[in-house]
N, C-alpha and C positions, 0 to 999 in steps of 0.2 A: 864715967858712965856712958858718955857718948862713944868712947872708943870701944866699949864692950858691945854697944848696940851696933856700931859700924862693923865690928868683927862678926857679929851674929848675922848681919845682913849679907856679908860676903860669903859666909858659910852656907847660908840658904841658897845663894846664887850658885855656888859650887855644886851643891847637892842637886840643884835643878838641872845644871848643865850635864852632870854625870847621868842623871835619870833620862834626860832627853837623848843623850848620846847612846845610851844602852837600849832604848826602845827599838830602834830599827835593827839592832844586832840580835836581840832576843826574839823579836817577832819574825825576823828573817830566818833564824835557825828553826823556830817552831814550824813555820810554813814549809821549809825545806824537809824537815822530818816527816811531816804529814804527807807531803807529796811523794816522798821516797817510799813510805809504807804503802800508799795507795798504788804506786807503780809496781812494787813487788807483788802485792796481792793480785793486781790485774794480770801481771805477767804469768803468775802461777796458774790462774784460771784459764787464760788463753793458751798457755803452753800445753796443758794436759789435753785440751781439745785438739790442738794441732798434732800432738803425739799420737792420739787415737787415730786421726786421719792417716798419719804416716805409717803406723803399724798395720792399719787396715789395708793399705796399699801393698805392703810387704806380704801379708797373708793372702791378698788377692792373687799375687803371683804364684803362690803355692796352690791356690784353688785352680788357676789356669793350668798349671802343670798336672794336677790331678784330673782335670777334665780331658786333657790331651791323652792321658793313659787309660781313662775309663773304658773306652771301647775294647781294650785288651782284656779287661776283667772277665772271668768265667771261661777264658780260653786255656788250653793246656799250657802249663808253665814252660815246657820245652820249646814250644813254638813262639813264645813271646818274650822270653827272658832277655834275649839279645836286643830286642827292641826297647825294652825297659832300660837296659844299660846305656843304649845310645841316647835315649831321652835324658837320662841323668847327666851324661857327659856334655850334652848340648846346653845345659843350664848350670852354671857354676854354683848357684845357691843351693842346689839339691845334693843330698847325701845318698838317698835311696828312694826307690819306688817299690811299693808292695801291693800286690793284687789281693783282693778279698772276695771270697765266695761265701754267701750267706753272712755269717759273722766270724768266719775263720780265715785268717791270712794263710795263703797257700803258695805264693810265689813272690820272691823278692829279687831285686837287682843285685843285692849283696848277700852275704852269708848270715845276715841277722837272724836271730831266733824268731821263728814264726809264732811260737807260743807267746813270746813276749809281746809281739804286735797284735796277736789275737786278743790279748787281755786289754789292749787299748781300744779295740773296736767294741768290746763288751762294756766298756766304761760309760758309754753314752756321750762322751765328749767329742766335740769336733776338732778342737785344738788343745794341745797340752804341752807343757814343758817336761822333758824327759831327761833323766840322768844317764840314759843309755843302759845297755844290758849289764848286769852285775859281773859277768865274766869278761868284760872288756873295759878298756880305759874309760873312766866316767867323764864323758864330755857332754855338756849341756846341749840338748837337741830340741827341736820343735817337731811334733807330729801333727799332721793335718789329715783328717779323714773325710773323704767325699764318698757318700753312699749313693749308689744307683739303685736300679731295680733288681734286688737280689744279689747285687755284687757291689764292689767298691774299690777305692784306691787309698792307700796311706802314703802320703808324701812326708819324707823325713828330711829336714834341713838343719844346718847348724844354727844354734841360737844367736850366733854372732851377727846374723842377718838382722835380727831384731835389735840387738845392742847397737848396731850402727845407726839405726833410726833414732835411738835415744841420744847417741853421741852428737847428733846434729844440733842439739839445743845446748849451746855453749854460753850460758848466761848465769851460771852459778846455781841454777835450779837443779835439784836432785829429782830425777824422774824414775819411778819404779813401776815396772810392768808386771802385773799379777795375773796368773792363771790358777785359780783355786788357791791352794796353800803354797804354791811355788811362785817365785818371782825372779826377775832379772833386772839389773840396772847397769849403768855404764861401767862400773868397776867391780862387779861381782854378781852373785845370785843367792838363792835361798840356801845353798850349802854353807854359806859363810856363818860364823858364829853369832853375828849380830847384824840386824837390819841397819841400813844407813839412816842417819838423822834427817828427819823432814818436819821438825817440830814447828817451824815458822811459816805462816801463810800456807798451810796445807790445803791443797785442792785435789779433786778427784773427778774422773770421767770414766764412764762405762761404754764399751763398744757395743752398740746395739746389734751389730752384725755377727761378731764372734764371741761375745760374752766375757772378754777379759776386762781388766780395770787398770787404768793408769793413775797413779798417785804422784803428785808433784808438790814439793815443799823445799824450803831452805833449811840448811843445817843450823843447829843451835849456835847462836853467836854471829850468824851471817849478817843479820840486820844491823847489829851494833857495829860491825866492821864497816859496812857500807855507810852508815851514818858518820862514823869517824872520818872516813876518807872524804865524804862530801863536805864535812865541816872544815877540813884542812883546805879544801878548794875554795869554798865560798866565804870563809871567815875574813880574809883580808879585805874583800870588797865590802862586806857588811861593816867592818870597822871603819873603813874610809867613809861610808855613808853616815855612820854615827858621828865621826869627827866633823864632817861638813854640817850635819844637822846641829850639833852642839855649837859650832862656830857661828852659824846664823842666829841662833838664840842668844849667844853671847853678845853679838853685835847689837841685837835688839835691846838687850839689857843695858849695854854700855851707852847707847844713844838715849835711852830713857833716863839713865842716871845723869848723864851730861845735861839733858834738858832740865831736870829738876834743879841741878846746881846753877844753871844759867838763870832760871826763873827766880831762884833764891837770891842770887847776886843782884839781879835787876830790882827785886823788891827792896833790898837794902839801899 
């Protein structure tokens, strides 16, 4: 009977040591997961705001190019076309400049369809993503319209300028830039058959100046992958802490047990 009681006491001590050793491991993992999720959520929120700022800066450069060409608007095309072409050449981000009289595009630095660009001026939009003219190679473009007093300028640039702004965020976050029903992201655009996954920690920010929206989120499974990698990094340290904690408790139990034996021996 005494042997059974002794064995039961040892088993309880073993279970206690295991429990004490696992507490810092489990609690450490839980804290790590919570902190990681908070970090990802905060990064998504901050990144979409920073992306709006960066894209606004890129569109500001298009605005500056439009302002530079605006004094040429309403002048005869033959007298200003060469100047438009020079302004395009001087800024690598530009594809073309087009002058507008009333709501009608009448002079372009390239051979772009004026009817096509007139349709943009009538849309009421200041900025849009364009797939280009149907009769040409469909390359994603950005059209920017600056309206003056009865005249205006359309600046057309390659959308790669905006994509490069999104590429600056190399932290696993998928950023998507939306202009109405069209969008662009670092690896594609709205012509792709499927939108990129942004299901985890989705955040959004709207440009007050130009009206576009930036959505940012992590692809499905990204959080689990990050947790797995973090566990591999932190688990050895947590196990060591658990072993040390269990050892300290074991020494305490051993001393208490020795003290009881000594008192029992002295009593005899």
